[in-house]
N, C-alpha and C positions, 0 to 999 in steps of 0.2 A: 595858668589858664590858657586855653587854646585861643589863638588869635583869630579875628575875623578873616584875615587874609588866608589862613590855612583853609578855613571852610570855603572860601571863595575859590581857591585853587582846586580843591577836591571837587567842587561842584562843576567847575569848568572842565576838568580832566575827564569827566564821565558824562557830561551833559548830552553829548551826541548819543551815547549808548542808551541812557535813560529814556531819551525821547523816542527811540526806536523800540527798545525792549521792555520799557516799563519796569525796571529794577530787576528783571529776571532774564535768564538766557532763553534763547529760542532756536528752533531748528526749522529750516524750510522743508525738510523731509520729515515732517511730523509723523508720518505713517511708519517710519523706520526707527522711531524712538518710543516704543509703546509704553514703557514704564515712566517716561517723562510726560507722556500724553495723558494717561489715566491709570491710577493704581489698579482699577478693575480689570485691566488688560493683562495683569500678571498671570502667566500660565495659559493664556488664551491663544493657543496656536496648535497646529497639527504636528505632533512630535513629542519627544520626552524632554529634551534640553535645548534651549535657545540662547545663543550668545550673540550680542550686537555691539557695534561701536560706530560712532559718528564723529567726524571732524569738520568744523566750519571755520573758515578764515574770512572774516567779513571786513569790508572797508579797507581793502588792500591798497587803495590809493592814498590812504593816510599811513604815516610811519610813526610808531608801529601800528599794526592792524589789530583788530579784535579777534581773539582765538577762543573757540569753544570745543571741548571734546567731551564725549560721553561713552560710558560703557555699562553693559548690564548682562546678567545671566539669570535666567529663570527656568523653572521646571514646574511639573504638576503631578498630583497624586490622585488616583481614582478613589473616592470615598464610597461610591456606590454606582449603580448603573445610570443614575440620574445626576450625580453631583461630583465635583472635583474640588481640590484645594490647590492653589498656585502659590509658589514661594520664589523669591528672587533677591538678588543683590544689585545695587546700582551705584554709579559714580559719575559725577559731573564736575567739570572744571571750566570756568570762564575767566579770561584775562583780557584787559583792554588798556590802551593808552600807554604812555611812556612810564607810568608808575605801576603798571601791572595791576590795576584795580580789578580785584577778582572775587569770585564767589565759587566755593567748592562744596560739594556734597558727597557723602557716602552714607548708604542706608539700606534698610530692609523693606521689602515689599511683599504683601500677602493678599490673596483674594480667595473668595469662595464663590463657586458657580454652580447653578442648578438649572436643569432643563425643566422649564415651566410647562411646556407643551411640545408637540411635535415640531412646531414652527418657531418657538421662542426659547432663547437661552439667556439667563440673567446672571450677572456677576457683580459683586461688590468688593472693593479692595481698600487697604489701608497701608500707608507708608510712614515709617518713622526714620528720621535722618539726623545725622550730626553735620552741621554746616559751619563754614568759616569764611568770613569776609576779611580780605587782606589788601594791602597796598604797600608799595616801596616808597615810603614817604621821603626817603633819602634822595630819591631821584628828582624831587622838586627843587626849583631854583628860586632864590629869594633876592629881594633888592639889596639886602645888606651884604650879599656875596658879589656885588658889582663894585670893583675897586676904583671906578672912575674911568677905566679904559676898557675893561673886558670882564667877563664872568670868571670868578675864582672860587672853585668849589672848596678850597681849604679854609675859606673865611667862615666864621661862625654864622649860623642862621639868625641868632637872637630870637628864636621862637621856642615856645614850650608846646610840644605837639603830643598827641595821644599815641596810642599803641599802633603798631604796624598790622595788627590782626586782632579779631574778636571771634569768639565761637558761640554757638547756640545749638539748640535742639529744635526740630521742626517736625510737623505732622501734616499729612495730606490724605485725602480719601476720594473715592470716585465710584461711580456705577456705570455699567455698560449693558446694553440690550442688543442681542444678535437675533435677527429675524430672517427666517428662510421662507421664501415665497414658493413660486413654481420652480421647476428645475433651472430656469434661466435667470433667477433673481436671488439676491442675498443682500441684506443690509445690516448696518451696525450704527448705533447711536450711543453717545456717552456724555456724562456730566462729571465734572471733577472740581474739587476745591483744594488748592495748594496753599501752604503756609497758614493753616487754620489758626495756629496760636500767635501769628504775626510776631516772630522773634525780633528782638532789637539787634541790628546789624551795624550800629555805628562804630566808627574808629575814633571818635572824638569824645574826650572825657566829659562826663556829666551831661551828655547829650543823648537824645533818643532819635533813632531812625528806623522805624518798624519796617520789616519786609512785608509789604502789604499782601493780603490774601489775593490769590489769583483764581478767577473763576473761569473754567474752560468748558466749552461745548464743542463737540466734534461729531462727524458722521460720515458715512460713505454708503454707496449703493452700487452693487455689482450686477451688471446686465451681461449674461453669457450668450453669445451668438456663435454657435459652432466653435471654431478655433480662436475666436476673438472675444475679448472682454472690453466693456466700456465701464470705467469706475470713476464717477464723480465723487469728490471729497471736499469737505470744508473744515475749517478750524477757526474758532473764535475765542479769544482770551481777554479778559478785562482785569487789570491790576492797578489799583489806585485810580489815577485819572487817565490811564493809558488803555487803549483798546487796539488789539491786533486782530485783523480778520483776513483770512486766507482762503481761497477757493479755486478749484481747478478740476482737472480730470486726467486719468490715464487711458491710453489705448494699448491694450495688451494682446500679444500673440501667444497662444499656448500650443506647445508641441509635445505629444506624448499622452499617456494615460493619466487620469486624475479622478479622485473621488473625495467628496467632502464628508463621507460617512464611514469609510474604512481606511486602512493604512496603504491602500493602493494609490499612493500619491507620488507618481514618478515623473510627472510632466516637468518640462522646462519652459520658462517664459521670458519674453523680451517686451518691455514696455517703454513707451514714450509718453511724456506728460507735459502740461504746462499749467502754471498756477499764477494767481495774482494776489499779492499781499497789498491790501487797500492802502493807497497813498504812499507806497514804498517801493515795491519791486515787481517786475515780471520774472517768473522763475521757470525756465525750461529744464526738464529733468529726463533722465534715462536710467533704466534699471534692468538687470539680467539676473535670472535665478536658474540654477542647474538642479534638476530633479528634486525640487522642493527642499534642497539641503543648503546650498551655498548661494548667497546673493550679494551683489555689489550695485550700488547706486551712485549717481553723480548729478548734481544740480548747480545752477549758477543763478545768483541774484543779479538781475539787471536793474540797477537803481533808476527809478523814474520819479523820485521825489524832488523837492525843491533843492536838494543837496547835489543834483546831477551836474550843476555847473562846476563843482569842485571834484566830484567823483568821475566825471566823464562817463556816466552810466555804469561804472564798475562797482559792483556790490561785493560779491564774494562767492567762492566756491565751497561746496559741501560734499563730502564723500561718506558713504555708509557701507558697512560690511557686516554680514551676519551669517551665522551657521546654525542649522537645526539638525538634530540627530534623533534616531529612534533606537529603542532597545527591545521593543516588543513587536510582535506581529498581530496582536489582537485588534479587534475592531475598536475605533474610538467610542467611548462610552457617553460622551456628552457632546 
């Protein structure tokens, strides 16, 4: 039987992460993790293939820190002049604490998009994933391993513990609406539900620890003024009793030619932004994109929560890298 002390140690080892992340990983650059943001965004880009990766190192003032990495590849296929199908693969891995308490995912993502009118494009997506919750239980220290003078890892723990890992299947879905106004305006709004089936992720025998459903709402609005763009964005997620709300804006400079309706997208951009995650962090960010093909972004979480006495305002750095390519010179059909 699993002892209450093991359950307590596991809870303490991840309590900081759960209080911030609500049992799930998160990224400050949510705009650069489209498949983690909404399955309906699969294939929603200008080009033929998109590859993206993100790395986040959070709470570096704690040793060890919390590390999150993601990777995805997606593409799209024209079904008609009014509709497309998107398909992709994704991978996420999150590790925290000295027991590497982690959550890993690998899965498939698909979406169908249709042009409802000249101004409105609608897409819906579905994701199916294989997940694994894991921890290095052997890194825990027990009172029975104290020999009266110091800790001795060779002494028995006298504990009956569960497995170091557990696996499960997961399903998520989402919808996205893109709205084109005048030439100087463009907006996007999305809703998604992750972990629809609430899989059991416990490491403890005969226990249940469901991965709660995560409800996500996100949006952005692009205002184009000659060579400059102003792009306010927001992200809200609710999972269990945890709510994460982030809002901010990008100021972007555009150099070169660009079109949202043809493949003549050869502009390069540089943008600066600042976001606020409610009750947690101020997030300055910068991003560069070369000829709508290669992009790199960096952001930093400045911790302003009640934990800043221990963190000294140090949250964590996040780096994103992506590449988009085209194989055709035809006009974009959707």
